[in-house]
Structures are given as structure tokens and as C-alpha cells.
C-alpha positions as CSV (number, residue, x, y, z in Angstrom):
1,M,-105.8,-213.2,55.5
2,Y,-108.2,-212.3,52.7
3,P,-108.3,-214.1,49.5
4,E,-107.0,-212.4,46.1
5,T,-109.2,-212.4,43.1
6,R,-108.2,-211.5,39.5
7,Y,-110.7,-209.6,37.3
8,F,-110.9,-209.9,33.6
9,D,-112.3,-207.6,30.9
10,M,-112.8,-208.1,27.3
11,L,-110.7,-205.5,25.2
12,S,-111.3,-207.5,22.1
13,D,-113.4,-210.3,20.8
14,T,-110.7,-212.7,21.2
15,S,-108.7,-212.6,24.2
16,P,-109.6,-211.4,27.9
17,Q,-107.2,-209.3,29.7
18,V,-106.5,-209.0,33.5
19,S,-107.8,-205.7,34.6
20,C,-106.7,-206.0,38.4
21,Y,-106.2,-208.2,41.2
22,I,-108.2,-207.4,44.4
23,T,-107.7,-208.8,47.9
24,A,-110.9,-208.5,50.0
25,P,-113.3,-210.7,52.0
26,S,-114.9,-213.3,49.7
27,Y,-118.5,-211.9,50.3
28,I,-117.2,-208.6,49.0
29,L,-115.3,-210.1,46.2
30,Q,-118.5,-211.6,44.7
31,H,-120.0,-208.1,44.3
32,L,-117.1,-206.3,42.9
33,E,-117.2,-205.3,39.2
34,C,-114.1,-204.2,37.3
35,R,-114.1,-202.7,33.9
36,I,-111.4,-201.3,31.6
37,V,-112.4,-197.9,30.6
38,N,-109.6,-196.6,28.4
39,S,-111.8,-194.4,26.4
40,M,-111.5,-192.1,29.5
41,S,-107.8,-192.1,29.4
42,S,-107.7,-188.4,27.9
43,L,-109.3,-187.1,30.9
44,I,-107.1,-188.9,33.5
45,V,-103.6,-187.8,32.6
46,S,-102.5,-184.1,33.4
47,D,-99.3,-182.1,33.1
48,S,-96.3,-184.1,32.6
49,E,-98.0,-187.3,33.5
50,E,-97.7,-190.6,31.2
51,L,-100.2,-193.3,31.5
52,V,-98.6,-196.8,31.9
53,S,-101.7,-199.2,32.5
54,N,-105.2,-199.6,31.7
55,V,-107.7,-197.2,33.3
56,I,-109.9,-199.4,35.6
57,A,-113.3,-198.6,37.1
58,V,-114.0,-200.7,40.3
59,E,-117.6,-200.6,41.4
60,C,-119.7,-202.7,44.0
61,S,-123.0,-204.2,42.4
62,D,-124.6,-204.2,45.9
63,M,-125.0,-200.7,47.0
64,E,-125.9,-201.8,50.6
65,K,-122.9,-203.9,51.2
66,K,-120.6,-202.4,53.6
67,I,-117.0,-202.8,52.4
68,P,-114.3,-203.2,55.2
69,F,-111.9,-200.8,54.0
70,P,-109.0,-200.9,53.4
71,I,-108.8,-203.4,50.5
72,C,-105.8,-204.1,48.4
73,I,-105.9,-203.5,44.5
74,A,-103.0,-204.4,42.2
75,I,-103.0,-203.1,38.8
76,P,-100.6,-204.5,36.0
77,F,-98.6,-201.9,34.1
78,T,-95.8,-201.6,31.8
79,A,-93.4,-198.7,32.3
80,R,-90.9,-198.4,29.3
81,Y,-89.1,-195.3,30.6
82,R,-88.0,-195.0,34.4
83,G,-85.3,-192.9,35.8
84,N,-84.3,-190.6,38.7
85,Y,-86.8,-187.9,37.7
86,R,-89.9,-189.9,37.5
87,D,-91.9,-192.0,39.8
88,I,-94.7,-194.7,39.4
89,M,-98.0,-193.5,41.2
90,V,-101.3,-195.0,41.3
91,K,-104.0,-192.2,40.5
92,M,-107.4,-192.5,41.9
93,S,-110.2,-190.6,40.4
94,D,-113.9,-190.2,41.6
95,I,-116.9,-189.7,39.5
96,N,-116.2,-186.0,38.9
97,L,-112.7,-186.8,38.0
98,Q,-111.2,-185.3,41.2
99,S,-107.9,-187.0,41.6
100,S,-105.6,-188.2,44.3
101,Y,-102.4,-189.9,44.2
102,L,-101.3,-193.3,46.0
103,T,-97.8,-194.4,46.5
104,P,-97.6,-198.2,45.6
105,N,-96.8,-200.4,48.5
106,S,-94.8,-202.6,46.1
107,L,-93.9,-202.9,42.3
108,E,-93.6,-206.7,42.2
109,G,-94.7,-209.1,39.5
110,M,-95.5,-212.9,39.4
111,R,-99.2,-212.9,40.6
112,G,-100.2,-216.4,39.6
113,S,-99.6,-216.9,35.8
114,Y,-99.0,-213.2,35.2
115,K,-95.4,-212.3,35.1
116,G,-95.5,-208.6,34.6
117,T,-95.3,-205.8,36.9
118,C,-98.2,-204.5,39.3
119,A,-98.7,-201.5,41.3
120,E,-100.1,-202.5,44.5
121,V,-102.2,-200.1,46.8
122,K,-104.3,-200.0,49.7
123,V,-107.7,-198.1,49.1
124,Y,-110.3,-196.7,51.3
125,K,-113.0,-196.0,48.5
126,L,-113.8,-197.3,45.1
127,G,-113.4,-195.3,41.9
128,I,-111.3,-195.0,38.7
129,F,-107.8,-196.1,39.1
130,S,-104.6,-195.8,36.6
131,V,-101.0,-196.3,37.1
132,V,-99.1,-193.2,35.8
133,S,-95.5,-192.2,35.4
134,C,-95.1,-188.7,36.8
135,L,-92.3,-186.3,38.0
136,K,-90.9,-187.5,41.1
137,K,-92.1,-185.2,43.9
138,E,-90.1,-184.7,47.3
139,S,-91.4,-183.1,50.5
140,F,-89.4,-181.4,53.0
141,T,-90.2,-179.6,56.2
142,V,-88.5,-176.4,56.8
143,T,-88.3,-175.4,60.5
144,K,-87.4,-172.2,62.1
145,K,-83.8,-173.4,62.2
146,G,-83.8,-173.4,58.4
147,L,-82.9,-176.4,56.1
148,T,-80.9,-177.1,52.9
149,L,-82.8,-179.1,50.4
150,K,-81.0,-181.5,48.2
151,P,-83.4,-183.7,46.2
152,S,-82.5,-187.2,45.4
153,M,-83.3,-187.0,41.8
154,D,-80.5,-184.3,41.1
155,S,-78.0,-183.5,43.8
156,R,-76.7,-180.5,41.9
157,V,-80.0,-178.7,42.8
158,S,-80.0,-177.1,46.2
159,L,-82.2,-174.6,48.0
160,N,-80.7,-173.1,51.2
161,Y,-83.5,-171.9,53.7
162,P,-81.6,-169.8,56.4
163,P,-82.7,-169.8,59.9
164,G,-85.6,-167.6,60.5
165,V,-86.9,-167.8,56.9
166,F,-90.2,-168.9,58.2
167,S,-91.8,-168.2,61.9
168,S,-93.2,-171.7,61.9
169,P,-92.6,-175.1,60.3
170,V,-93.6,-175.2,56.6
171,L,-94.0,-178.1,54.3
172,V,-92.1,-177.6,50.9
173,Q,-92.7,-179.8,47.8
174,L,-90.1,-179.9,45.2
175,K,-90.1,-181.4,41.5
176,V,-87.1,-181.3,39.0
177,Q,-87.9,-181.4,35.3
178,P,-84.7,-181.8,33.2
179,V,-84.4,-179.9,30.0
180,D,-82.8,-181.7,27.1
181,P,-80.4,-179.6,25.0
182,S,-82.0,-180.8,21.8
183,L,-85.1,-179.1,22.8
184,V,-83.2,-175.8,23.1
185,A,-81.7,-176.2,19.8
186,Y,-85.1,-177.0,18.1
187,L,-86.8,-174.0,19.6
188,K,-84.0,-171.7,18.5
189,T,-84.5,-172.8,14.9
190,Q,-88.2,-171.9,15.3
191,Q,-87.8,-168.4,17.0
192,D,-85.1,-166.1,15.7
193,T,-85.5,-164.0,18.9
194,S,-84.6,-166.8,21.2
195,Y,-81.4,-167.6,19.2
196,P,-79.0,-166.1,22.0
197,V,-80.3,-168.6,24.5
198,V,-77.3,-171.0,25.0
199,S,-78.5,-173.5,27.6
200,T,-81.1,-173.6,30.4
201,S,-81.3,-175.1,33.9
202,P,-83.7,-177.7,34.8
203,L,-87.2,-176.5,35.4
204,I,-88.0,-176.3,39.0
205,H,-91.5,-176.7,40.5
206,V,-91.8,-175.6,44.1
207,K,-94.9,-175.5,46.3
208,H,-95.0,-173.4,49.6
209,P,-97.9,-172.3,51.6
210,S,-98.9,-168.9,50.5
211,I,-99.6,-167.7,53.8
212,H,-95.9,-168.2,54.8
213,P,-93.9,-165.3,52.9
214,F,-90.1,-165.4,53.0
215,Q,-88.6,-163.5,55.9
216,K,-85.2,-163.9,54.6
217,P,-83.7,-164.6,51.0
218,V,-83.5,-168.2,50.1
219,T,-80.4,-169.2,48.2
220,V,-80.7,-171.5,45.1
221,F,-78.1,-173.4,43.4
222,L,-79.0,-175.0,39.8
223,P,-76.9,-176.8,37.2
224,C,-76.8,-174.4,34.1
225,A,-73.6,-175.1,31.9
226,P,-72.1,-172.2,29.8
227,Y,-72.7,-174.6,26.9
228,P,-74.7,-177.9,26.4
229,D,-72.6,-180.5,27.2
230,K,-74.3,-183.9,27.5
231,K,-71.4,-185.6,29.2
232,T,-72.1,-183.3,32.3
233,L,-75.6,-184.7,32.3
234,G,-74.7,-188.3,32.4
235,S,-74.0,-188.7,36.2
236,E,-77.3,-187.4,37.3
237,I,-79.8,-187.5,34.4
238,D,-81.2,-191.0,33.4
239,L,-79.6,-190.9,29.8
240,K,-81.6,-193.7,28.7
241,R,-84.8,-191.9,29.5
242,T,-83.6,-188.5,28.2
243,A,-82.1,-189.7,25.1
244,S,-84.6,-192.1,24.0
245,A,-87.9,-190.3,25.2
246,T,-87.1,-186.7,25.0
247,T,-84.2,-186.0,22.6
248,N,-85.4,-187.9,19.8
249,R,-88.9,-186.5,20.1
250,I,-87.6,-183.6,17.8
251,I,-87.3,-184.2,14.2
252,P,-83.7,-183.7,13.1
253,L,-85.0,-182.0,9.9
254,Y,-85.9,-179.1,12.0
255,L,-82.3,-178.7,13.2
256,N,-81.1,-177.6,9.8
257,R,-80.5,-173.8,9.7
258,T,-79.0,-171.4,7.2
259,K,-75.3,-170.6,7.3
260,S,-75.9,-167.2,8.8
261,A,-77.8,-168.7,11.7
262,S,-75.4,-171.5,12.5
263,L,-74.7,-172.5,16.0
264,R,-71.5,-170.9,17.3
265,K,-69.6,-172.4,20.2
266,P,-69.7,-170.1,23.2
267,G,-66.7,-170.1,25.4
268,N,-66.6,-170.2,29.3
269,N,-67.3,-166.4,29.2
270,A,-68.3,-165.0,32.7
271,C,-69.7,-162.0,30.9
272,E,-72.3,-163.9,29.1
273,P,-75.7,-163.0,30.9
274,L,-77.6,-165.3,33.1
275,K,-81.5,-164.7,33.3
276,L,-84.0,-165.9,36.0
277,L,-87.7,-166.4,34.9
278,G,-90.4,-167.3,37.2
279,F,-94.1,-168.1,37.1
280,R,-96.9,-167.5,39.6
281,S,-100.5,-168.7,39.2
282,R,-101.9,-165.5,40.6
283,D,-100.2,-163.6,37.7
284,G,-101.0,-166.3,35.3
285,D,-97.9,-165.9,33.1
286,W,-94.1,-166.1,33.2
287,F,-92.0,-162.9,33.8
288,G,-88.4,-162.1,34.1
289,L,-87.0,-161.2,37.4
290,D,-84.4,-158.2,36.5
291,D,-83.8,-157.4,40.3
292,V,-82.2,-160.9,40.9
293,V,-78.5,-161.3,40.1
294,V,-77.6,-164.9,39.1
295,R,-73.9,-165.6,39.6
296,N,-71.9,-168.1,37.7
297,M,-70.3,-170.6,40.1
298,Q,-67.8,-173.3,39.5
299,S,-68.6,-176.7,37.8
300,G,-71.4,-175.4,35.6
301,L,-73.4,-174.1,38.5
302,V,-75.3,-171.1,39.0
303,A,-76.5,-169.3,42.2
304,F,-79.2,-166.5,43.0
305,E,-81.2,-165.4,46.0
306,L,-85.1,-165.4,46.0
307,C,-87.1,-163.2,48.1
308,E,-90.5,-164.3,47.2
309,H,-92.1,-167.6,46.3
310,L,-92.1,-168.7,42.7
311,E,-94.1,-171.8,41.6
312,R,-91.9,-172.6,38.7
313,F,-88.6,-171.1,37.8
314,V,-85.8,-171.6,35.3
315,V,-82.5,-170.0,34.6
316,L,-81.4,-169.2,30.9
317,H,-77.8,-168.9,29.8
318,L,-77.5,-166.3,27.1
319,S,-74.9,-165.2,24.5
320,S,-76.2,-161.6,24.7
321,N,-79.0,-159.6,26.1
322,V,-82.5,-160.4,25.1
323,E,-85.8,-158.6,25.9
324,N,-87.8,-160.3,28.7
325,S,-90.9,-160.7,26.2
326,H,-88.7,-162.8,23.9
327,L,-87.4,-165.1,26.8
328,V,-91.0,-165.5,28.1
329,S,-92.1,-166.6,24.8
330,F,-89.1,-169.2,24.5
331,V,-90.0,-170.6,28.0
332,K,-93.6,-171.0,27.1
333,A,-92.7,-172.8,23.9
334,L,-90.0,-174.7,25.9
335,E,-92.7,-176.0,28.5
336,E,-95.2,-176.9,25.5
337,A,-92.3,-178.8,23.7
338,M,-91.6,-180.8,26.8
339,L,-95.1,-182.1,26.8
340,S,-95.1,-183.1,23.0
341,T,-93.8,-185.9,21.1
342,T,-93.1,-186.3,17.3
343,A,-94.9,-189.3,16.1
344,C,-96.0,-191.0,12.8
345,A,-99.0,-193.0,12.0
346,V,-98.3,-196.5,10.5
347,L,-100.7,-198.6,8.4
348,C,-99.9,-202.2,7.7
349,H,-101.7,-205.1,6.1
350,Q,-101.4,-208.7,7.2
351,K,-99.7,-210.6,4.4
352,D,-102.1,-213.7,4.3
353,N,-105.1,-211.6,4.8
354,P,-105.0,-208.1,3.2
355,R,-108.4,-207.2,4.5
356,R,-107.0,-207.3,8.1
357,V,-105.0,-204.1,8.9
358,V,-103.2,-202.6,12.0
359,I,-102.9,-198.9,12.7
360,L,-100.4,-197.4,15.1
361,V,-99.4,-194.1,16.3
362,V,-95.5,-194.5,16.9
363,P,-93.0,-192.1,18.3
364,S,-90.7,-191.2,15.4
365,K,-87.6,-192.6,17.4
366,D,-89.3,-195.9,17.8
367,L,-90.4,-196.2,14.0
368,S,-87.7,-198.6,12.9
369,Q,-88.2,-201.0,15.9
370,V,-91.9,-201.0,15.6
371,L,-91.7,-201.8,11.8
372,R,-89.3,-204.8,12.6
373,G,-91.9,-206.0,15.1
374,L,-94.8,-205.8,12.6
375,R,-92.8,-207.7,10.1
376,L,-92.4,-210.5,12.6
377,E,-96.1,-210.4,13.2
378,A,-96.5,-210.9,9.4
379,F,-97.7,-207.4,8.8
380,S,-96.3,-205.2,6.3
381,G,-96.9,-202.0,4.1
382,P,-97.6,-200.1,1.7
383,P,-98.2,-197.3,2.4
384,E,-95.2,-195.7,3.9
385,P,-95.5,-194.3,7.5
386,S,-97.2,-190.8,7.4
387,R,-95.3,-187.6,7.7
388,P,-94.2,-186.7,11.4
389,F,-96.9,-184.6,13.4
390,Q,-96.7,-183.3,17.1
391,V,-99.0,-185.0,19.7
392,K,-99.3,-184.7,23.4
393,E,-100.2,-187.4,26.1
394,G,-103.9,-188.0,26.0
395,D,-104.7,-186.3,22.7
396,Q,-107.3,-188.2,20.7
397,L,-106.8,-189.0,17.0
398,L,-109.8,-189.3,15.0
399,L,-109.4,-191.8,12.0
400,R,-111.9,-191.2,9.3
401,F,-112.2,-193.6,6.4
402,T,-113.1,-191.9,3.1
403,G,-113.4,-193.4,-0.5
404,N,-114.5,-196.9,-1.3
405,I,-113.2,-198.5,1.9
406,F,-114.5,-198.7,5.4
407,A,-113.6,-200.8,8.4
408,S,-114.9,-202.9,11.4
409,S,-113.5,-203.8,14.7
410,N,-115.5,-207.0,15.1
411,G,-115.9,-208.1,11.5
412,K,-119.7,-207.3,11.5
413,D,-120.2,-203.7,12.1
414,Y,-118.7,-201.4,9.5
415,E,-118.1,-197.8,10.2
416,K,-116.4,-194.7,8.7
417,E,-114.6,-193.4,12.0
418,Y,-112.6,-194.9,14.8
419,K,-110.6,-193.3,17.7
420,L,-107.1,-193.8,19.0
421,I,-105.8,-192.0,22.0
422,F,-102.1,-191.3,22.2
423,H,-99.9,-192.3,25.3
424,L,-96.2,-192.3,24.8
425,Q,-95.8,-195.5,26.9
426,R,-98.9,-197.4,25.9
427,K,-98.3,-197.9,22.1
428,P,-101.7,-197.0,20.7
429,R,-102.8,-199.8,18.3
430,L,-106.0,-200.5,16.3
431,E,-106.7,-203.8,14.6
432,L,-109.6,-203.6,12.0
433,Q,-111.0,-205.5,9.2
434,I,-111.5,-203.5,6.0
435,K,-114.1,-203.8,3.4
436,E,-115.1,-202.1,0.2
437,V,-118.2,-200.0,0.3
438,D,-119.1,-200.8,-3.5
439,E,-117.9,-203.8,-5.1
440,F,-118.5,-202.4,-8.5
441,G,-116.5,-199.2,-7.6
442,N,-113.1,-198.4,-8.9
443,Y,-114.0,-200.6,-11.9
444,S,-110.9,-199.4,-13.9
445,C,-108.4,-200.4,-11.1
446,P,-107.3,-203.9,-9.8
447,H,-107.8,-202.4,-6.3
448,Y,-110.4,-200.9,-4.1
449,K,-109.2,-197.4,-3.2
450,G,-109.7,-195.3,0.1
451,T,-107.9,-193.0,2.3
452,I,-107.6,-192.8,6.3
453,V,-107.7,-189.0,7.1
454,I,-106.5,-188.4,10.6
455,Y,-107.5,-185.4,12.9
456,K,-106.1,-184.5,16.2
457,I,-108.4,-183.5,18.9
458,P,-106.5,-182.0,21.8
459,K,-107.5,-183.5,25.3
460,E,-108.5,-180.1,26.4
461,K,-111.4,-180.2,23.8
462,V,-112.7,-183.6,25.0
463,V,-116.0,-183.7,27.1
464,H,-117.2,-186.9,28.7
465,N,-120.0,-188.8,30.4
466,L,-119.7,-191.6,32.8
467,D,-119.0,-194.4,30.3
468,Q,-116.9,-192.9,27.6
469,S,-115.3,-189.7,26.4
470,L,-117.2,-187.8,23.6
471,I,-115.5,-185.6,20.7
472,L,-116.9,-182.2,20.2
473,D,-118.4,-181.8,16.8
474,E,-116.7,-178.5,16.2
475,N,-113.2,-180.2,16.2
476,H,-114.3,-182.4,13.2
477,H,-113.8,-179.5,10.9
478,H,-110.1,-179.0,11.8
479,L,-107.5,-179.7,9.1
480,P,-106.2,-183.2,9.2
481,I,-102.7,-183.7,10.3
482,C,-101.9,-186.5,7.9
483,K,-103.6,-188.9,5.5
484,L,-102.8,-192.6,4.8
485,P,-103.8,-194.0,1.4
486,L,-105.5,-197.3,1.6
487,K,-105.8,-200.2,-1.0
488,L,-107.7,-203.4,-0.9
489,P,-107.0,-206.0,-3.8
490,K,-110.1,-207.2,-5.5
491,H,-111.2,-210.8,-5.7
492,K,-110.9,-212.7,-8.9
493,K,-114.5,-213.6,-9.7
494,L,-115.6,-216.4,-12.0
495,I,-118.3,-214.7,-14.3
496,N,-120.8,-216.7,-16.0
497,R,-121.0,-214.7,-19.3
498,P,-124.3,-214.2,-21.1
499,Q,-124.8,-216.6,-24.0
500,S,-125.1,-213.6,-26.4
501,T,-121.4,-212.9,-25.9
502,K,-120.1,-216.4,-26.5
503,I,-119.3,-217.7,-29.8
504,I,-120.1,-221.4,-30.2
505,S,-119.6,-222.3,-33.9
506,T,-120.0,-225.5,-35.7
507,D,-118.8,-224.3,-38.9
508,P,-115.5,-223.1,-40.2
509,A,-116.7,-219.5,-40.8
510,G,-117.8,-219.2,-37.3
511,A,-114.5,-220.4,-36.0
512,L,-112.7,-218.2,-38.3
513,W,-114.6,-215.3,-36.9
514,D,-113.8,-216.3,-33.4
515,N,-110.1,-216.7,-34.1
516,L,-109.9,-213.2,-35.9
517,L,-111.5,-211.6,-33.1
518,H,-109.2,-212.9,-30.6
519,W,-106.3,-212.0,-32.7
520,L,-107.5,-208.4,-33.1
521,A,-108.4,-208.0,-29.4
522,E,-104.5,-208.8,-28.8
523,E,-103.3,-206.2,-31.4
524,L,-105.3,-203.3,-30.3
525,S,-103.8,-200.9,-27.5
526,E,-105.9,-199.4,-24.8
527,E,-106.1,-196.0,-26.8
528,N,-107.2,-198.1,-29.9
529,A,-109.7,-199.9,-27.9
530,T,-111.4,-196.7,-26.6
531,R,-111.5,-195.1,-29.9
532,L,-113.0,-198.3,-31.4
533,S,-115.7,-198.4,-28.7
534,S,-116.6,-194.8,-29.6
535,S,-116.6,-195.6,-33.3
536,L,-118.7,-198.9,-33.1
537,P,-122.5,-198.5,-32.6
538,V,-122.5,-199.8,-29.1
539,R,-124.3,-198.2,-26.1
540,R,-122.0,-196.8,-23.4
541,S,-123.8,-198.8,-20.6
542,T,-123.0,-201.9,-22.4
543,V,-119.3,-200.7,-22.6
544,E,-119.3,-200.2,-18.8
545,L,-120.9,-203.5,-18.2
546,I,-118.1,-205.4,-20.2
547,R,-115.4,-203.5,-18.2
548,L,-117.0,-204.8,-15.1
549,K,-117.1,-208.3,-16.3
550,S,-113.3,-208.4,-16.8
551,P,-111.7,-205.9,-14.6
552,G,-107.9,-205.4,-15.4
553,D,-108.0,-207.7,-18.6
554,L,-107.9,-205.3,-21.6
555,T,-107.7,-208.1,-24.2
556,E,-110.8,-209.8,-22.9
557,Q,-112.8,-206.6,-22.7
558,I,-112.0,-205.7,-26.5
559,H,-112.9,-209.4,-27.4
560,E,-116.3,-209.1,-25.4
561,L,-117.0,-205.8,-27.2
562,L,-116.3,-207.1,-30.7
563,C,-118.4,-210.1,-30.0
564,F,-121.2,-208.0,-28.9
565,W,-121.0,-205.7,-31.9
566,K,-120.8,-208.8,-34.4
567,K,-123.9,-210.4,-32.7
568,S,-126.1,-207.1,-32.9
569,L,-125.5,-207.1,-36.6
570,P,-128.0,-208.7,-39.2
571,K,-126.6,-211.9,-40.9
572,S,-126.6,-210.4,-44.4
573,T,-124.2,-207.5,-43.2
574,D,-120.6,-207.6,-44.6
575,K,-119.1,-207.7,-41.3
576,V,-115.5,-207.8,-42.5
577,R,-115.8,-204.7,-44.7
578,L,-117.6,-202.9,-41.9
579,L,-115.1,-203.7,-39.3
580,A,-112.2,-203.0,-41.6
581,R,-113.6,-199.3,-42.2
582,H,-114.0,-198.8,-38.5
583,L,-110.3,-199.8,-38.0
584,R,-109.3,-197.3,-40.7
585,Q,-111.3,-194.6,-38.9
586,I,-109.3,-195.1,-35.7
587,G,-106.1,-195.0,-37.8
588,R,-105.2,-198.7,-37.9
589,R,-105.2,-199.2,-41.7
590,D,-102.7,-201.8,-41.3
591,L,-104.8,-203.9,-39.1
592,A,-107.9,-203.3,-41.4
593,E,-105.7,-204.7,-44.4
594,E,-104.4,-207.6,-42.5
595,L,-108.0,-208.5,-41.3
596,T,-109.4,-208.5,-44.9
597,F,-106.3,-210.7,-46.0
598,K,-106.8,-213.2,-43.2
599,W,-110.6,-213.5,-43.9
600,E,-110.1,-214.0,-47.6
601,Q,-107.3,-216.5,-47.2
602,K,-109.0,-218.2,-44.2
603,V,-105.8,-217.7,-42.3
604,F,-105.9,-218.9,-38.6
605,T,-103.4,-217.4,-36.1
606,E,-103.2,-220.7,-34.2
607,P,-104.1,-224.2,-35.7
608,Q,-107.6,-225.3,-34.8
609,Q,-108.4,-229.1,-34.1
610,W,-111.8,-229.0,-35.7
611,F,-110.4,-227.5,-39.0
612,D,-108.1,-230.5,-39.3
613,T,-111.1,-233.0,-38.7
614,A,-113.3,-231.1,-41.2
615,E,-110.6,-231.6,-43.8
């Protein structure tokens, strides 16, 4: 019995994470290296797969060591969505990203102190490993005697191969991809030509050897209700998966239509046409099969006969006849929508430390739950979550910091760009420390200001090297999918003001001046202060410096300005008469008269202790 070792990798500066568990001879375990390479995850997932684990690279540091394969590797994973139609598989990729799939021996947890779930497989070579959730695939062998295929994921689907359909045994692989009614409803709002589509059957993926053509027609039975009734889906479709992961991917806003385009309730009308559409890779496109008659059977089933192999096919229930080109366009859009998720970008600050932020890309259906979880972690907004946008599994999101704020992932190196890779079941999350670029910037505001501009780079546009994926420069010029405003409160600074702006008087006249200038600073509005700074013979650079000394405190700024102006005048100048003239010029004759009266009558706005002593 070989020993088992767990391998750690550092995903952050604070906490190591278990990358995998490996069971092998001790002398081999000493030379194995396991790294988490999630930066390559865009290149790992394909088609309808969803990543549910870290991406692990397993290598042997001693190339001359001969490894006694097979060895056992267990990878921790978390799958939030399971169901009849999906399977958990371990995907193994080589250095050129050529992949194969391994069925886990077990999906058990409780390995030492780890209480989660692990996918355990036996491997015969090292490489890049990940756990993915993918459409369940079932294989059948069709002999000369024929066979009726009824996949376990949906017993309503049936393929009847009659005796003699093949001249020798043939291996057939079958996958069933359910179509949620809300996707159909959403697409009908986007394409007027596809409005007659009432409902669809599941999308069927079938793989036959191309060298074995059909000798006889194959009869196919599919569920395709005459109207979308979710209750009929309940017995076969995992409603939890469908309702939470697919239905709510579509924004309810899009389902609004004008009155003329409101959905009618089609009856159980046998005359309503049924249309079969198929896909062949050699043709590279979908097409309508006009020569195939689709019959309406009982209990929401339809039946038809296939005389040729189709790699994918689907039946559309229509309320009226539609041209094939429009139906092909609808099915293409349907395939695209089934791979997309409506998501939002969320930015929150830590309450006790606003310089620490967390950025998440959240499916719209999970937004309320995620925000509640962030509040429990002492994170909160503003800003509000971004507007919804469409994103696919494996798409990269480039976060570009603009304005007077940039960020750091380690608290040391501050950058303007960061990257998130979207995976529906992985909860993309980025924790950063933010900092102002220029501490003297945004001088007229109590906050430093910036913006996070988010761009989407589809996974098809991503190239890679062995260590991490790289983003093509040409994609940087794409329009952003959303923006998040960013604010950072300024620190209150204790400023040692220059001696020239301080009034330290030992006589009643000096104290009276100081008192009057404080009074006047409190009486002037921001508009008055702007006009007065333009009227007084004070340099603009001096005005800017005064604003930087007291950001956000208008009264203190005006007081500093008046003190500087008074100090710059000769002692023989009649400062009261001159200041009163400037006040009249800016339209504050009332303050000019009150200033003159207070000076002549030696009126203090507040009793001064030194004045009482002098008396």
C-alpha cells in the first residue's frame, strides 16, 4: 500500500491551499511537484463544460526517475450544480493542451483534515489536471440485431435502431442537453422572425462512426410539448439545476414586449408544424430537413425517422410555417445562449479598512445571496453592482484602473491592470489593496477618485505559453462591458502651517484683526470666496497651496487667504478700508459695512480672555 501525500500551493500571500493528494511510492512523492495554474483555465474548458476545481500541473523534478504507473491523484472540487444531465469528470491535458477524460473512481471527502469532495483517478502519465462538470455521455453498442437506446438522463428520449441497421457492431455515444423554456422566450424577443417558435425538444448530441451509414431508418422519440409547461419537466429535469443555473441566466428585463408581440397561448393543435434541424461537421452549419416528417405523439412526445447520421439535432414546435434560414439563425442563437450567463461585476470595500477591496463577477441570479455574504464578511458598497452583461465559461475579464487610484494584490507592487477568469461554479474573486496615485490629486474633493473599466476577452482570443495565458493586445481596444466608480477617503493630515499665515498677537489690535478675519471667513460663501480670491492681489499658486493645506474646509481656506493677504501689505496700509472696498466689489456691501463698524467699535464676536486681562 503506497503512502498518500497532500501538496500545497500558495494562491495568496496569507493562506496555502491544498492542490491535490497523490498516492505513490515514497521515493516518487519526494520528486513530484504540484502547482495551481488557474491562469490557464480559459484554455482548459470547452463546449458546455464548467470548471469546478483548481487547475493542477503535476511534474517530476527528476526526469530520470521511472514512475511506477498507475499512481492515484485526488483533486478537491466544489460543484454547486449537479443533476441528471451532467457528470463530474477529471480532464487531463498534456503540454499541447490535447485532452482526455477520466472517470473518477470515487467522489468522496474527508481526506485527513479536509472535509470537502475529491475526484480520485488513477493516471498513467503526468500533466495538467482539472475537474469539470460536463454533459453526461452514455455509450451503447448497436449490434446487427438492433437496439433501443434509452439514456438514463432522460427516459423520454429514445432511439430505435432496427435489426440490420448496421452490418457490424457499432459504438454510439449519446448526450442530451435540455433547453429551458425561458431561453426560447428570451430569444423570441430578440428575433422577430423566430417568434413562431413555441417550444423545442432537448438538443441531442450523437456520435456514430462515419464509415457505417444507416442501412435502415432509425426512429427517434423526443419530448417536445406543444407549449412550454415546466411541470412536465419536473420528473426528468433536475429543476434545481435548470431553474437556478439556466433559467435565471436571462435578464427578466429582456422579456418585456410590446402589446402587439405578446405571447399567445397555443392550444394543443395537431396542425401546428414541427420542424427538425440537424448539424453535420462536414457541412459546418445547421440546416432544416424538409423531407423528414415529424409526427406529434401522445404525452408531449414527437417521433421521426432518420435516414442519415446527424451529429446534433433538435425539433422545433412552431405556431406557423417559418423559412429554414430563420430557424437556423434561431438554433445558432439558442446554442450561444445556452453557453452564456448573465452576470454583474461587484465592488465592495472593507468597512474597517476602505483601502482593501474585493471584486467579484457574480451571476445575476446569485447577486442578492452574494451581497449578503459580503456583508457578513464586513464588506459593503458603494458603488452599486454593474449593469448586467453576457459572459461565457472561460472568458477573461480585464480590469483596468483609471483615474487617481491603482491597486496591488500583495500590498507592495501597484499596477493598473488585473485579470479575472469567469467560471460559473468557481465564483471569480479578486482581493486588492487600493492606493492613490497622486496624494495631492482631487484636491477639491474629500475622496480620491478613480474608475475600474472592465473589458471582456473571449477565450477564443487568448493565446498561452507554458506558465500562463496571455491576452492579445488587439483586444485591449474593445469597448468596455461595464465601469465601476471607485472612491478612496483621504486621510486627515496634521499640517504644520507656515509661520507667515499664523497671527500671534500680543496687543488688542492684532487680536481684533484675528477675530474679524475668523468672523468674515465664516460669513463668506464658496462663491463669495472665489470672487474674493480673484479680487485680492494674491497669486493663483498661493490659492492652490492654501486649498491643499485644508481640503474640504472652506472656512479655514478663506481664513488662510485673508491672513496671507493682510501679512503681504505694508504696515501703513489702511487694511480695513481696503478690505471693505474688495467686499463691495464682490457684492457684499453688508459685510463691508459690518466690518468697518466692528473695527471702529472694537466689537469681538466672542469674548477674548486676554482682553479682560488687559482691561
